[in-house]
N, CA, C, O and the ligand as a Tripos MOL2 file, in Angstrom:
@<TRIPOS>MOLECULE
protein
  269   267    68     0     0
PROTEIN
NO_CHARGES

@<TRIPOS>ATOM
      1 N          -3.3850  -14.4430    7.7860 N.3       1 MET1
      2 CA         -2.8720  -13.0640    7.9220 C.3       1 MET1
      3 C          -3.5560  -12.3760    9.0990 C.2       1 MET1
      4 O          -2.8990  -11.7290    9.9150 O.2       1 MET1
      5 N          -4.8600  -12.5150    9.1810 N.am      2 TYR2
      6 CA         -5.6130  -11.8830   10.2630 C.3       2 TYR2
      7 C          -5.2220  -12.4680   11.6100 C.2       2 TYR2
      8 O          -5.0860  -11.7510   12.6020 O.2       2 TYR2
      9 N          -5.0470  -13.7780   11.6260 N.am      3 VAL3
     10 CA         -4.6680  -14.4580   12.8670 C.3       3 VAL3
     11 C          -3.2850  -14.0040   13.3190 C.2       3 VAL3
     12 O          -3.0590  -13.7340   14.4990 O.2       3 VAL3
     13 N          -2.3530  -13.9240   12.3480 N.am      4 ALA4
     14 CA         -0.9960  -13.5020   12.6730 C.3       4 ALA4
     15 C          -1.0030  -12.0870   13.2460 C.2       4 ALA4
     16 O          -0.2590  -11.7770   14.1760 O.2       4 ALA4
     17 N          -1.8460  -11.2440   12.6820 N.am      5 TYR5
     18 CA         -1.9360   -9.8590   13.1530 C.3       5 TYR5
     19 C          -2.4110   -9.8200   14.6010 C.2       5 TYR5
     20 O          -1.8560   -9.0950   15.4260 O.2       5 TYR5
     21 N          -3.4230  -10.5900   14.8980 N.am      6 ASN6
     22 CA         -3.9520  -10.6210   16.2580 C.3       6 ASN6
     23 C          -2.9500  -11.2180   17.2290 C.2       6 ASN6
     24 O          -2.8970  -10.8290   18.3950 O.2       6 ASN6
     25 N          -2.1520  -12.1670   16.7420 N.am      7 ARG7
     26 CA         -1.1510  -12.7890   17.6040 C.3       7 ARG7
     27 C          -0.1080  -11.7500   18.0180 C.2       7 ARG7
     28 O           0.3180  -11.7120   19.1720 O.2       7 ARG7
     29 N           0.2970  -10.9130   17.0670 N.am      8 VAL8
     30 CA          1.2680   -9.8590   17.3790 C.3       8 VAL8
     31 C           0.6490   -8.8500   18.3430 C.2       8 VAL8
     32 O           1.2940   -8.4020   19.2910 O.2       8 VAL8
     33 N          -0.5960   -8.5050   18.0880 N.am      9 ARG9
     34 CA         -1.2950   -7.5570   18.9700 C.3       9 ARG9
     35 C          -1.3870   -8.1250   20.3840 C.2       9 ARG9
     36 O          -1.1930   -7.4120   21.3690 O.2       9 ARG9
     37 N          -1.6840   -9.4130   20.4640 N.am     10 GLY10
     38 CA         -1.8010  -10.0520   21.7690 C.3      10 GLY10
     39 C          -0.4750  -10.0730   22.4990 C.2      10 GLY10
     40 O          -0.4170   -9.8410   23.7060 O.2      10 GLY10
     41 N           0.5980  -10.3540   21.7590 N.am     11 ASN11
     42 CA          1.9190  -10.3650   22.3640 C.3      11 ASN11
     43 C           2.2920   -8.9820   22.8810 C.2      11 ASN11
     44 O           2.9260   -8.8490   23.9280 O.2      11 ASN11
     45 N           1.8970   -7.9660   22.1440 N.am     12 ALA12
     46 CA          2.2170   -6.6030   22.5480 C.3      12 ALA12
     47 C           1.5820   -6.2880   23.8980 C.2      12 ALA12
     48 O           2.1470   -5.5560   24.7100 O.2      12 ALA12
     49 N           0.4170   -6.8440   24.1200 N.am     13 LYS13
     50 CA         -0.2610   -6.6080   25.3970 C.3      13 LYS13
     51 C           0.4250   -7.3800   26.5330 C.2      13 LYS13
     52 O           0.2710   -7.0590   27.7110 O.2      13 LYS13
     53 N           1.1730   -8.3880   26.1440 N.am     14 ASN14
     54 CA          1.9000   -9.1710   27.1470 C.3      14 ASN14
     55 C           3.3460   -8.6920   27.2710 C.2      14 ASN14
     56 O           4.2690   -9.4960   27.3960 O.2      14 ASN14
     57 N           3.5250   -7.4020   27.2350 N.am     15 HIS15
     58 CA          4.8320   -6.7770   27.4430 C.3      15 HIS15
     59 C           5.8100   -7.0560   26.3100 C.2      15 HIS15
     60 O           7.0110   -6.8390   26.4650 O.2      15 HIS15
     61 N           5.3140   -7.5310   25.1820 N.am     16 LEU16
     62 CA          6.2040   -7.7360   24.0480 C.3      16 LEU16
     63 C           5.9700   -6.6310   23.0310 C.2      16 LEU16
     64 O           4.8430   -6.4200   22.5810 O.2      16 LEU16
     65 N           7.0210   -5.9370   22.6750 N.am     17 ALA17
     66 CA          6.9060   -4.8570   21.7070 C.3      17 ALA17
     67 C           7.4820   -5.2930   20.3760 C.2      17 ALA17
     68 O           8.3030   -6.2080   20.3120 O.2      17 ALA17
     69 N           7.0500   -4.6380   19.3180 N.am     18 VAL18
     70 CA          7.5940   -4.9020   17.9880 C.3      18 VAL18
     71 C           8.5460   -3.7660   17.6320 C.2      18 VAL18
     72 O           8.1800   -2.5910   17.6730 O.2      18 VAL18
     73 N           9.7700   -4.1380   17.2830 N.am     19 VAL19
     74 CA         10.7580   -3.1250   16.9150 C.3      19 VAL19
     75 C          11.3380   -3.4570   15.5470 C.2      19 VAL19
     76 O          11.2950   -4.6070   15.1100 O.2      19 VAL19
     77 N          11.8760   -2.4540   14.8790 N.am     20 THR20
     78 CA         12.4900   -2.6660   13.5770 C.3      20 THR20
     79 C          13.9890   -2.9080   13.7400 C.2      20 THR20
     80 O          14.6010   -2.5260   14.7370 O.2      20 THR20
     81 N          14.5530   -3.5570   12.7210 N.am     21 VAL21
     82 CA         16.0050   -3.7780   12.7020 C.3      21 VAL21
     83 C          16.6620   -2.5340   12.1290 C.2      21 VAL21
     84 O          16.3040   -2.0760   11.0440 O.2      21 VAL21
     85 N          17.6140   -1.9940   12.8540 N.am     22 LYS22
     86 CA         18.2910   -0.7810   12.4030 C.3      22 LYS22
     87 C          19.7880   -1.0280   12.2850 C.2      22 LYS22
     88 O          20.4760   -1.2640   13.2780 O.2      22 LYS22
     89 N          20.2800   -0.9700   11.0410 N.am     23 ARG23
     90 CA         21.7010   -1.1670   10.7600 C.3      23 ARG23
     91 C          22.2260   -2.4700   11.3550 C.2      23 ARG23
     92 O          23.3140   -2.5190   11.9280 O.2      23 ARG23
     93 N          21.4210   -3.5270   11.2050 N.am     24 GLY24
     94 CA         21.8590   -4.8370   11.6630 C.3      24 GLY24
     95 C          21.7710   -5.0370   13.1550 C.2      24 GLY24
     96 O          22.3180   -5.9990   13.6950 O.2      24 GLY24
     97 N          21.0780   -4.1230   13.8300 N.am     25 ALA25
     98 CA         20.9440   -4.2470   15.2740 C.3      25 ALA25
     99 C          19.4790   -4.1450   15.6840 C.2      25 ALA25
    100 O          18.6630   -3.5570   14.9740 O.2      25 ALA25
    101 N          19.1620   -4.7160   16.8180 N.am     26 CYS26
    102 CA         17.8060   -4.6370   17.3510 C.3      26 CYS26
    103 C          17.4460   -3.1800   17.6340 C.2      26 CYS26
    104 O          18.2320   -2.4610   18.2520 O.2      26 CYS26
    105 N          16.2710   -2.7370   17.1920 N.am     27 GLY27
    106 CA         15.8540   -1.3650   17.4110 C.3      27 GLY27
    107 C          15.4370   -1.0900   18.8450 C.2      27 GLY27
    108 O          15.2190    0.0610   19.2220 O.2      27 GLY27
    109 N          15.3270   -2.1370   19.6430 N.am     28 GLY28
    110 CA         14.9250   -1.9610   21.0320 C.3      28 GLY28
    111 C          16.1020   -1.8860   21.9860 C.2      28 GLY28
    112 O          16.1640   -1.0030   22.8420 O.2      28 GLY28
    113 N          17.0420   -2.8210   21.8350 N.am     29 CYS29
    114 CA         18.1660   -2.8670   22.7740 C.3      29 CYS29
    115 C          19.5010   -2.6130   22.0810 C.2      29 CYS29
    116 O          20.5320   -2.5010   22.7430 O.2      29 CYS29
    117 N          19.4870   -2.5210   20.7250 N.am     30 PHE30
    118 CA         20.6720   -2.1590   19.9360 C.3      30 PHE30
    119 C          21.7840   -3.2000   19.9650 C.2      30 PHE30
    120 O          22.9320   -2.8910   19.6450 O.2      30 PHE30
    121 N          21.4530   -4.4290   20.3430 N.am     31 ASN31
    122 CA         22.4320   -5.4960   20.2310 C.3      31 ASN31
    123 C          22.4840   -5.9680   18.7860 C.2      31 ASN31
    124 O          21.4690   -5.9670   18.0900 O.2      31 ASN31
    125 N          23.6680   -6.3710   18.3340 N.am     32 GLN32
    126 CA         23.8340   -6.8150   16.9560 C.3      32 GLN32
    127 C          23.0750   -8.1250   16.7290 C.2      32 GLN32
    128 O          23.0180   -8.9980   17.5940 O.2      32 GLN32
    129 N          22.4880   -8.2250   15.5180 N.am     33 ILE33
    130 CA         21.7320   -9.4170   15.1490 C.3      33 ILE33
    131 C          22.5500  -10.2100   14.1320 C.2      33 ILE33
    132 O          23.0280   -9.6260   13.1600 O.2      33 ILE33
    133 N          22.7250  -11.5050   14.3190 N.am     34 PRO34
    134 CA         23.4780  -12.3350   13.3700 C.3      34 PRO34
    135 C          22.9170  -12.2150   11.9560 C.2      34 PRO34
    136 O          21.7000  -12.1590   11.7810 O.2      34 PRO34
    137 N          23.7910  -12.1730   10.9390 N.am     35 PRO35
    138 CA         23.3670  -12.0120    9.5350 C.3      35 PRO35
    139 C          22.2990  -13.0140    9.1120 C.2      35 PRO35
    140 O          21.3560  -12.6500    8.4090 O.2      35 PRO35
    141 N          22.4320  -14.2650    9.5290 N.am     36 GLN36
    142 CA         21.4510  -15.2760    9.1460 C.3      36 GLN36
    143 C          20.0760  -14.9350    9.7020 C.2      36 GLN36
    144 O          19.0580  -15.1450    9.0420 O.2      36 GLN36
    145 N          20.0550  -14.4070   10.9200 N.am     37 ARG37
    146 CA         18.7840  -14.0300   11.5420 C.3      37 ARG37
    147 C          18.1870  -12.8030   10.8470 C.2      37 ARG37
    148 O          16.9730  -12.7060   10.6670 O.2      37 ARG37
    149 N          19.0630  -11.8660   10.4590 N.am     38 GLN38
    150 CA         18.5910  -10.6970    9.7120 C.3      38 GLN38
    151 C          17.9190  -11.1240    8.4200 C.2      38 GLN38
    152 O          16.8990  -10.5660    8.0150 O.2      38 GLN38
    153 N          18.5090  -12.1240    7.7800 N.am     39 LEU39
    154 CA         17.9700  -12.6340    6.5090 C.3      39 LEU39
    155 C          16.5670  -13.1940    6.7280 C.2      39 LEU39
    156 O          15.6620  -12.9490    5.9300 O.2      39 LEU39
    157 N          16.3950  -13.9390    7.8030 N.am     40 ASP40
    158 CA         15.0790  -14.5080    8.1190 C.3      40 ASP40
    159 C          14.0510  -13.4030    8.3460 C.2      40 ASP40
    160 O          12.8930  -13.5310    7.9490 O.2      40 ASP40
    161 N          14.4790  -12.3310    8.9810 N.am     41 ILE41
    162 CA         13.5810  -11.2210    9.2790 C.3      41 ILE41
    163 C          13.1430  -10.5350    7.9870 C.2      41 ILE41
    164 O          11.9580  -10.2710    7.7820 O.2      41 ILE41
    165 N          14.1210  -10.2480    7.1120 N.am     42 VAL42
    166 CA         13.8270   -9.5520    5.8540 C.3      42 VAL42
    167 C          12.8910  -10.3780    4.9860 C.2      42 VAL42
    168 O          11.9750   -9.8500    4.3560 O.2      42 VAL42
    169 N          13.1380  -11.6850    4.9650 N.am     43 GLN43
    170 CA         12.3260  -12.5630    4.1260 C.3      43 GLN43
    171 C          11.0110  -12.9370    4.8000 C.2      43 GLN43
    172 O          10.1590  -13.5890    4.1960 O.2      43 GLN43
    173 N          10.8530  -12.5230    6.0480 N.am     44 SER44
    174 CA          9.6320  -12.7850    6.8160 C.3      44 SER44
    175 C           9.2840  -14.2750    6.8540 C.2      44 SER44
    176 O           8.1160  -14.6570    6.7720 O.2      44 SER44
    177 N          10.3140  -15.0990    6.9770 N.am     45 LYS45
    178 CA         10.0850  -16.5400    7.0340 C.3      45 LYS45
    179 C           9.3510  -16.9260    8.3150 C.2      45 LYS45
    180 O           8.5230  -17.8370    8.3270 O.2      45 LYS45
    181 N           9.6680  -16.2250    9.3670 N.am     46 LYS46
    182 CA          9.0530  -16.5450   10.6500 C.3      46 LYS46
    183 C           9.1860  -15.3440   11.5790 C.2      46 LYS46
    184 O           9.9180  -14.3990   11.2880 O.2      46 LYS46
    185 N           8.4820  -15.3920   12.6770 N.am     47 ILE47
    186 CA          8.5840  -14.3120   13.6540 C.3      47 ILE47
    187 C           9.8770  -14.5050   14.4510 C.2      47 ILE47
    188 O          10.0890  -15.5350   15.0900 O.2      47 ILE47
    189 N          10.7260  -13.4890   14.3920 N.am     48 ILE48
    190 CA         12.0120  -13.5530   15.0770 C.3      48 ILE48
    191 C          11.9370  -12.7300   16.3610 C.2      48 ILE48
    192 O          11.5330  -11.5670   16.3510 O.2      48 ILE48
    193 N          12.3300  -13.3530   17.4490 N.am     49 ILE49
    194 CA         12.3500  -12.6520   18.7290 C.3      49 ILE49
    195 C          13.7970  -12.3080   19.0760 C.2      49 ILE49
    196 O          14.6810  -13.1560   18.9540 O.2      49 ILE49
    197 N          14.0410  -11.0850   19.5020 N.am     50 CYS50
    198 CA         15.3770  -10.6880   19.9350 C.3      50 CYS50
    199 C          15.7580  -11.5020   21.1640 C.2      50 CYS50
    200 O          15.0350  -11.5310   22.1610 O.2      50 CYS50
    201 N          16.8990  -12.1570   21.0730 N.am     51 GLU51
    202 CA         17.2990  -13.0260   22.1730 C.3      51 GLU51
    203 C          17.8010  -12.2410   23.3820 C.2      51 GLU51
    204 O          18.0030  -12.8100   24.4550 O.2      51 GLU51
    205 N          17.9990  -10.9450   23.2110 N.am     52 TYR52
    206 CA         18.5050  -10.1260   24.3080 C.3      52 TYR52
    207 C          17.3750   -9.4560   25.0950 C.2      52 TYR52
    208 O          17.3660   -9.4730   26.3260 O.2      52 TYR52
    209 N          16.4150   -8.8620   24.3580 N.am     53 CYS53
    210 CA         15.3700   -8.1080   25.0560 C.3      53 CYS53
    211 C          13.9870   -8.7280   24.8770 C.2      53 CYS53
    212 O          13.0320   -8.3080   25.5300 O.2      53 CYS53
    213 N          13.8710   -9.7390   23.9860 N.am     54 GLY54
    214 CA         12.5980  -10.4360   23.8450 C.3      54 GLY54
    215 C          11.5850   -9.7310   22.9670 C.2      54 GLY54
    216 O          10.4390  -10.1710   22.8710 O.2      54 GLY54
    217 N          11.9860   -8.6400   22.3230 N.am     55 ARG55
    218 CA         11.0620   -7.9400   21.4330 C.3      55 ARG55
    219 C          10.9430   -8.6740   20.1000 C.2      55 ARG55
    220 O          11.8370   -9.4240   19.7090 O.2      55 ARG55
    221 N           9.8240   -8.4460   19.4070 N.am     56 ILE56
    222 CA          9.6230   -9.0320   18.0860 C.3      56 ILE56
    223 C          10.3210   -8.1440   17.0550 C.2      56 ILE56
    224 O          10.1020   -6.9330   17.0060 O.2      56 ILE56
    225 N          11.1690   -8.7740   16.2310 N.am     57 LEU57
    226 CA         11.9430   -8.0250   15.2500 C.3      57 LEU57
    227 C          11.2650   -8.0640   13.8810 C.2      57 LEU57
    228 O          10.8700   -9.1300   13.4080 O.2      57 LEU57
    229 N          11.1320   -6.9020   13.2500 N.am     58 VAL58
    230 CA         10.6240   -6.8300   11.8800 C.3      58 VAL58
    231 C          11.5800   -5.9650   11.0670 C.2      58 VAL58
    232 O          12.3050   -5.1400   11.6230 O.2      58 VAL58
    233 N          11.5790   -6.1580    9.7420 N.am     59 SER59
    234 CA         12.4520   -5.3670    8.8840 C.3      59 SER59
    235 C          11.8820   -3.9590    8.7290 C.2      59 SER59
    236 O          10.6720   -3.7750    8.8540 O.2      59 SER59
    237 N          12.7220   -2.9690    8.4610 N.am     60 PRO60
    238 CA         12.2430   -1.5860    8.2430 C.3      60 PRO60
    239 C          11.2280   -1.5130    7.1120 C.2      60 PRO60
    240 O          10.3290   -0.6730    7.1450 O.2      60 PRO60
    241 N          11.3580   -2.3800    6.1130 N.am     61 ASP61
    242 CA         10.4180   -2.3960    4.9940 C.3      61 ASP61
    243 C           9.0050   -2.7070    5.4720 C.2      61 ASP61
    244 O           8.0280   -2.1520    4.9690 O.2      61 ASP61
    245 N           8.9130   -3.6030    6.4530 N.am     62 PHE62
    246 CA          7.6220   -3.9980    7.0000 C.3      62 PHE62
    247 C           6.9110   -2.7850    7.6000 C.2      62 PHE62
    248 O           5.7030   -2.6190    7.4340 O.2      62 PHE62
    249 N           7.6690   -1.9450    8.2970 N.am     63 GLU63
    250 CA          7.1000   -0.7750    8.9350 C.3      63 GLU63
    251 C           6.5940    0.2140    7.8860 C.2      63 GLU63
    252 O           5.5340    0.8190    8.0490 O.2      63 GLU63
    253 N           7.3600    0.3680    6.8150 N.am     64 GLN64
    254 CA          7.0110    1.3280    5.7820 C.3      64 GLN64
    255 C           5.7120    0.9370    5.0740 C.2      64 GLN64
    256 O           4.8960    1.8030    4.7580 O.2      64 GLN64
    257 N           5.5170   -0.3560    4.8260 N.am     65 THR65
    258 CA          4.3250   -0.7950    4.1200 C.3      65 THR65
    259 C           3.0780   -0.6040    4.9760 C.2      65 THR65
    260 O           1.9630   -0.5940    4.4520 O.2      65 THR65
    261 N           3.2530   -0.4550    6.2750 N.am     66 ASN66
    262 CA          2.1130   -0.2670    7.1620 C.3      66 ASN66
    263 C           1.6660    1.1720    7.2250 C.2      66 ASN66
    264 O           0.5680    1.4610    7.7010 O.2      66 ASN66
    265 N           2.4950    2.0750    6.7540 N.am     67 GLU67
    266 CA          2.1650    3.4830    6.8640 C.3      67 GLU67
    267 C           1.2150    3.9470    5.7700 C.2      67 GLU67
    268 O           0.8430    5.1200    5.7320 O.2      67 GLU67
    269 ZN         16.6790   -6.4890   21.4630 Zn       68 ZN68
@<TRIPOS>BOND
     1     1     2 1
     2     2     3 1
     3     3     4 2
     4     3     5 am
     5     5     6 1
     6     6     7 1
     7     7     8 2
     8     7     9 am
     9     9    10 1
    10    10    11 1
    11    11    12 2
    12    11    13 am
    13    13    14 1
    14    14    15 1
    15    15    16 2
    16    15    17 am
    17    17    18 1
    18    18    19 1
    19    19    20 2
    20    19    21 am
    21    21    22 1
    22    22    23 1
    23    23    24 2
    24    23    25 am
    25    25    26 1
    26    26    27 1
    27    27    28 2
    28    27    29 am
    29    29    30 1
    30    30    31 1
    31    31    32 2
    32    31    33 am
    33    33    34 1
    34    34    35 1
    35    35    36 2
    36    35    37 am
    37    37    38 1
    38    38    39 1
    39    39    40 2
    40    39    41 am
    41    41    42 1
    42    42    43 1
    43    43    44 2
    44    43    45 am
    45    45    46 1
    46    46    47 1
    47    47    48 2
    48    47    49 am
    49    49    50 1
    50    50    51 1
    51    51    52 2
    52    51    53 am
    53    53    54 1
    54    54    55 1
    55    55    56 2
    56    55    57 am
    57    57    58 1
    58    58    59 1
    59    59    60 2
    60    59    61 am
    61    61    62 1
    62    62    63 1
    63    63    64 2
    64    63    65 am
    65    65    66 1
    66    66    67 1
    67    67    68 2
    68    67    69 am
    69    69    70 1
    70    70    71 1
    71    71    72 2
    72    71    73 am
    73    73    74 1
    74    74    75 1
    75    75    76 2
    76    75    77 am
    77    77    78 1
    78    78    79 1
    79    79    80 2
    80    79    81 am
    81    81    82 1
    82    82    83 1
    83    83    84 2
    84    83    85 am
    85    85    86 1
    86    86    87 1
    87    87    88 2
    88    87    89 am
    89    89    90 1
    90    90    91 1
    91    91    92 2
    92    91    93 am
    93    93    94 1
    94    94    95 1
    95    95    96 2
    96    95    97 am
    97    97    98 1
    98    98    99 1
    99    99   100 2
   100    99   101 am
   101   101   102 1
   102   102   103 1
   103   103   104 2
   104   103   105 am
   105   105   106 1
   106   106   107 1
   107   107   108 2
   108   107   109 am
   109   109   110 1
   110   110   111 1
   111   111   112 2
   112   111   113 am
   113   113   114 1
   114   114   115 1
   115   115   116 2
   116   115   117 am
   117   117   118 1
   118   118   119 1
   119   119   120 2
   120   119   121 am
   121   121   122 1
   122   122   123 1
   123   123   124 2
   124   123   125 am
   125   125   126 1
   126   126   127 1
   127   127   128 2
   128   127   129 am
   129   129   130 1
   130   130   131 1
   131   131   132 2
   132   131   133 am
   133   133   134 1
   134   134   135 1
   135   135   136 2
   136   135   137 am
   137   137   138 1
   138   138   139 1
   139   139   140 2
   140   139   141 am
   141   141   142 1
   142   142   143 1
   143   143   144 2
   144   143   145 am
   145   145   146 1
   146   146   147 1
   147   147   148 2
   148   147   149 am
   149   149   150 1
   150   150   151 1
   151   151   152 2
   152   151   153 am
   153   153   154 1
   154   154   155 1
   155   155   156 2
   156   155   157 am
   157   157   158 1
   158   158   159 1
   159   159   160 2
   160   159   161 am
   161   161   162 1
   162   162   163 1
   163   163   164 2
   164   163   165 am
   165   165   166 1
   166   166   167 1
   167   167   168 2
   168   167   169 am
   169   169   170 1
   170   170   171 1
   171   171   172 2
   172   171   173 am
   173   173   174 1
   174   174   175 1
   175   175   176 2
   176   175   177 am
   177   177   178 1
   178   178   179 1
   179   179   180 2
   180   179   181 am
   181   181   182 1
   182   182   183 1
   183   183   184 2
   184   183   185 am
   185   185   186 1
   186   186   187 1
   187   187   188 2
   188   187   189 am
   189   189   190 1
   190   190   191 1
   191   191   192 2
   192   191   193 am
   193   193   194 1
   194   194   195 1
   195   195   196 2
   196   195   197 am
   197   197   198 1
   198   198   199 1
   199   199   200 2
   200   199   201 am
   201   201   202 1
   202   202   203 1
   203   203   204 2
   204   203   205 am
   205   205   206 1
   206   206   207 1
   207   207   208 2
   208   207   209 am
   209   209   210 1
   210   210   211 1
   211   211   212 2
   212   211   213 am
   213   213   214 1
   214   214   215 1
   215   215   216 2
   216   215   217 am
   217   217   218 1
   218   218   219 1
   219   219   220 2
   220   219   221 am
   221   221   222 1
   222   222   223 1
   223   223   224 2
   224   223   225 am
   225   225   226 1
   226   226   227 1
   227   227   228 2
   228   227   229 am
   229   229   230 1
   230   230   231 1
   231   231   232 2
   232   231   233 am
   233   233   234 1
   234   234   235 1
   235   235   236 2
   236   235   237 am
   237   237   238 1
   238   238   239 1
   239   239   240 2
   240   239   241 am
   241   241   242 1
   242   242   243 1
   243   243   244 2
   244   243   245 am
   245   245   246 1
   246   246   247 1
   247   247   248 2
   248   247   249 am
   249   249   250 1
   250   250   251 1
   251   251   252 2
   252   251   253 am
   253   253   254 1
   254   254   255 1
   255   255   256 2
   256   255   257 am
   257   257   258 1
   258   258   259 1
   259   259   260 2
   260   259   261 am
   261   261   262 1
   262   262   263 1
   263   263   264 2
   264   263   265 am
   265   265   266 1
   266   266   267 1
   267   267   268 2
@<TRIPOS>SUBSTRUCTURE
     1 MET1         2 RESIDUE 1 A MET
     2 TYR2         6 RESIDUE 1 A TYR
     3 VAL3        10 RESIDUE 1 A VAL
     4 ALA4        14 RESIDUE 1 A ALA
     5 TYR5        18 RESIDUE 1 A TYR
     6 ASN6        22 RESIDUE 1 A ASN
     7 ARG7        26 RESIDUE 1 A ARG
     8 VAL8        30 RESIDUE 1 A VAL
     9 ARG9        34 RESIDUE 1 A ARG
    10 GLY10       38 RESIDUE 1 A GLY
    11 ASN11       42 RESIDUE 1 A ASN
    12 ALA12       46 RESIDUE 1 A ALA
    13 LYS13       50 RESIDUE 1 A LYS
    14 ASN14       54 RESIDUE 1 A ASN
    15 HIS15       58 RESIDUE 1 A HIS
    16 LEU16       62 RESIDUE 1 A LEU
    17 ALA17       66 RESIDUE 1 A ALA
    18 VAL18       70 RESIDUE 1 A VAL
    19 VAL19       74 RESIDUE 1 A VAL
    20 THR20       78 RESIDUE 1 A THR
    21 VAL21       82 RESIDUE 1 A VAL
    22 LYS22       86 RESIDUE 1 A LYS
    23 ARG23       90 RESIDUE 1 A ARG
    24 GLY24       94 RESIDUE 1 A GLY
    25 ALA25       98 RESIDUE 1 A ALA
    26 CYS26      102 RESIDUE 1 A CYS
    27 GLY27      106 RESIDUE 1 A GLY
    28 GLY28      110 RESIDUE 1 A GLY
    29 CYS29      114 RESIDUE 1 A CYS
    30 PHE30      118 RESIDUE 1 A PHE
    31 ASN31      122 RESIDUE 1 A ASN
    32 GLN32      126 RESIDUE 1 A GLN
    33 ILE33      130 RESIDUE 1 A ILE
    34 PRO34      134 RESIDUE 1 A PRO
    35 PRO35      138 RESIDUE 1 A PRO
    36 GLN36      142 RESIDUE 1 A GLN
    37 ARG37      146 RESIDUE 1 A ARG
    38 GLN38      150 RESIDUE 1 A GLN
    39 LEU39      154 RESIDUE 1 A LEU
    40 ASP40      158 RESIDUE 1 A ASP
    41 ILE41      162 RESIDUE 1 A ILE
    42 VAL42      166 RESIDUE 1 A VAL
    43 GLN43      170 RESIDUE 1 A GLN
    44 SER44      174 RESIDUE 1 A SER
    45 LYS45      178 RESIDUE 1 A LYS
    46 LYS46      182 RESIDUE 1 A LYS
    47 ILE47      186 RESIDUE 1 A ILE
    48 ILE48      190 RESIDUE 1 A ILE
    49 ILE49      194 RESIDUE 1 A ILE
    50 CYS50      198 RESIDUE 1 A CYS
    51 GLU51      202 RESIDUE 1 A GLU
    52 TYR52      206 RESIDUE 1 A TYR
    53 CYS53      210 RESIDUE 1 A CYS
    54 GLY54      214 RESIDUE 1 A GLY
    55 ARG55      218 RESIDUE 1 A ARG
    56 ILE56      222 RESIDUE 1 A ILE
    57 LEU57      226 RESIDUE 1 A LEU
    58 VAL58      230 RESIDUE 1 A VAL
    59 SER59      234 RESIDUE 1 A SER
    60 PRO60      238 RESIDUE 1 A PRO
    61 ASP61      242 RESIDUE 1 A ASP
    62 PHE62      246 RESIDUE 1 A PHE
    63 GLU63      250 RESIDUE 1 A GLU
    64 GLN64      254 RESIDUE 1 A GLN
    65 THR65      258 RESIDUE 1 A THR
    66 ASN66      262 RESIDUE 1 A ASN
    67 GLU67      266 RESIDUE 1 A GLU
    68 ZN68       269 GROUP 0 **** ****
């Protein structure tokens, strides 16, 4: 868990931002995300990168638990 956190932090420093999925679309570039990919994001099976803008996608629930 700690390693994964640092990996995301490190990516953020390398011009990669973390955005939430909003209404089935990337929160960064607003392109639609395929349903299967949305499912992977919600279930947090793996780190999903937006294929359009390269941002790291997380579910809105993930953001809420961090607050
Ligand atoms: Zn995007």
